[in-house]
N, C-alpha and C positions, 0 to 999 in steps of 0.2 A: 274151781268155780264152775267150770263147764259140767262136771259130774253132778254137783249139787243142784244146778239149774235143771239138768236133765231129769234127775229124780223128782224134783218138785213140779216141773212143767212138761215133762215128756221129751222125746227125742227131737221134736221140731225146734225147740229152743236150742238144743245142742247143735243141730244143723245150721241154724241161723248164726250162732257164734262162730262156727267154723268158716262160714262165708264172709262174715263181717267182723273180723277180729278187732276187739277194742284197742284203741291206741292209748297207751299209758304215758303220762308225762309227770316228771318230778316237779311238784309245785315249788319246792325250795329252790331248785335250779332256775325255774322261771322267775321267782322273786329276786334272786341274786342278779339276774340279767336286767330285771325291771329297775332295780335301784341304781345300777350302773357304777357302784362303788368298787374301785379297783381292789383286787385281791393281792395276795402275797406274791404271786408269780405273774409275769407278763401274759396278758390275754385272758386272765381269770378274774372273776368277780368275788367279792367278799361274801361269805356265808353269814347268815343271821340265825338267831334262835327262833324256832317256829312260833313260840308264844309272842315274842317281840314283833315278828313279821305280821302275825294275825292282828295284834293290837294296832299297829301302824296302818293296817288296811281297814280298820273299823270293825273287826270281828270281835264280838263279845267273848271274852275268855274266862270270866269269873266262874268258878266252880269246875273248871276243867284242869285236870292234873297234867303237868308237862310230861310226865312219864307214867305208864301204867303201874299199878301197885301190885 
């Protein structure tokens, strides 16, 4: 990503990314914690299908394939 942005926007963007690295967070993990439904093992939460989670959160999913083709 850094190389692509650098080519498109120049080295200033690459320098900015190096200073302020983006923080990535797994949305499915966040959703499992949000639901609070216990998982199979102690201290874990139950995972959900992404499409089901999106639907429950009010995200329109019609026309979106669950897996890329």
